[in-house]
C-alpha positions in Angstrom: 6.7 28.5 -2.7 6.4 25.8 -0.1 9.2 23.2 0.2 8.7 20.2 -2.1 9.5 16.7 -0.8 11.6 14.0 -2.3 9.3 11.0 -3.3 10.1 7.3 -2.8 7.7 4.4 -3.7 8.0 1.0 -2.0 6.6 -2.1 -3.7 4.9 -4.7 -1.5 7.0 -7.7 -0.4 6.1 -11.1 0.9 6.0 -9.8 4.5 5.5 -6.0 4.2 2.4 -4.5 2.5 4.1 -1.1 2.0 1.8 1.4 0.4 0.7 2.9 -2.9 1.4 6.2 -1.1 4.9 7.5 -1.5 7.3 8.1 1.4 8.0 11.8 1.5 11.3 13.4 2.6 11.6 17.2 3.2 15.2 18.4 3.5 16.2 21.1 6.0 12.7 22.3 6.8 12.7 22.3 10.6 12.7 25.6 12.5 15.7 26.5 14.6 16.8 26.1 17.3 16.6 22.3 16.8 15.1 21.4 20.0 12.0 19.5 21.1 9.9 22.6 22.0 10.5 24.4 18.7 10.0 21.2 16.6 6.8 20.3 18.4 5.4 23.8 18.0 6.1 23.7 14.3 4.6 20.3 13.6 1.7 20.5 15.9 0.8 23.8 14.2 0.1 21.6 11.2 -2.0 19.1 13.2 0.6 16.3 13.5 1.0 15.5 17.2 4.0 14.4 19.2 4.1 10.7 20.0 7.6 10.6 21.5 11.3 11.1 21.1 13.4 8.3 19.8 16.9 7.4 18.6 18.0 4.7 16.2 15.6 1.8 16.0 17.4 -1.1 14.2 14.4 -3.4 14.2 12.4 -3.6 11.0 8.8 -2.6 11.7 5.8 -0.8 10.3 2.6 0.7 11.6 -0.6 -0.7 9.9 -3.0 1.7 11.6 -1.4 5.2 11.2 1.0 7.2 9.2 4.2 8.4 10.9 6.5 11.3 10.6 10.1 11.6 11.9 11.4 15.2 12.5 15.2 14.8 13.0 16.7 17.3 15.4 20.0 15.7 16.3 22.6 13.6 14.4 21.8 11.6 11.3 20.8 8.1 10.2 20.5 5.9 7.2 17.1 4.4 7.1 16.1 1.3 5.2 12.5 1.6 4.0 10.3 -0.9 2.3 11.9 -4.3 3.3 11.7 -6.5 6.3 14.4 -8.8 7.8 13.1 -11.8 5.8 13.0 -10.0 2.5 15.7 -9.7 -0.1 17.5 -6.5 1.0 17.4 -5.3 -2.6 13.6 -4.8 -2.2 14.2 -1.9 0.1 15.7 1.6 -0.3 18.1 3.5 1.9 17.5 7.2 2.7 19.9 9.3 4.7 18.2 11.8 7.0 20.0 14.5 9.1 19.2 17.4 11.4 16.5 19.5 10.0 14.9 16.8 7.8 11.4 15.4 8.0 10.4 12.0 6.6 6.8 10.9 6.3 6.1 7.1 6.3 2.7 6.0 5.1 0.9 3.3 7.1 2.3 -0.1 6.1 5.7 1.0 5.0 8.5 -0.8 6.9 11.5 1.2 8.2 14.5 0.8 10.5 17.8 2.5 11.2 20.7 0.8 9.5 23.3 3.1 11.0 23.5 6.5 12.7 25.9 9.3 13.5 26.1 11.6 16.5 23.4 11.5 19.1 20.7 10.7 16.5 17.3 11.8 17.9 14.0 12.5 16.2 10.4 13.4 17.2 7.8 11.0 16.0 4.5 12.8 15.1 1.2 11.4 14.0 -1.8 12.9 12.3 -4.3 14.5 14.6 -7.0 12.0 15.5 -4.9 9.0 14.6 -5.0 6.0 16.9 -1.9 5.1 18.9 0.5 3.3 16.6 0.7 -0.5 16.5 4.0 -2.2 15.6 4.3 -5.1 13.1 7.7 -6.7 12.7 7.6 -7.8 9.0 7.6 -11.5 9.8 4.0 -12.7 9.9 3.0 -13.9 6.4 -0.3 -15.4 7.7 -1.7 -11.9 8.6 -0.4 -10.2 5.5 -3.8 -9.6 3.8 -5.5 -8.3 6.9 -2.6 -6.0 7.7 -2.5 -4.7 4.1 -6.2 -3.9 4.2 -5.8 -2.1 7.6 -2.9 0.0 6.3 -4.8 0.7 3.0 -7.8 2.0 5.0 -5.8 4.7 6.9 -7.1 8.0 5.5 -5.0 10.6 3.8 -4.6 13.5 6.2 -5.7 16.9 5.1 -2.7 18.5 6.8 0.9 18.1 5.8 3.3 18.3 8.8 5.5 20.7 6.9 3.3 22.2 4.2 0.1 22.7 6.2 -3.4 22.4 5.1 -3.7 20.6 1.7 0.1 20.8 1.3 2.2 18.6 -0.9 1.4 15.4 1.2 -2.3 15.8 0.6 -1.8 16.5 -3.1 0.7 13.7 -3.8 -1.1 11.1 -1.7 -4.5 11.8 -3.2 -2.9 11.7 -6.7 -1.4 8.2 -5.8 -4.9 6.9 -4.8 -6.8 8.3 -7.8 
């Protein structure tokens, strides 16, 4: 049986649209050795393409035009999802991710690193055919409605970066939009 992800829902805030789609976290699913080439081969085999390698990003942000996946191959971090810097911090949730974990963030869901251990590094991957990500910094209330609509229009990918074609992501996200 394929790995099943943890599921986290984020309610909209005054500055962050978040999504009706849940954030998904797969634990200890990356292939070894934990290096860029191995991880890229694994995820691109499921039609999620490498966008870059990053470390801790402490700035609250979200992408209104694409879904994003982190594949953690070094260190660990506690991420804050679902809240921006001007929101009540209780509106967000913290998720600890470590080497071997994968977290999938739907378009519109804010995220940032609150802390990290070791040389925290992850590969950011995006669904095949997705546009280059845009960053929004959770502070522009005047554009909220248009950003919410943009994020809500991003299609559900047929491929799950971990579970493959019509994997858990596809099932869970389609159920959330039904």
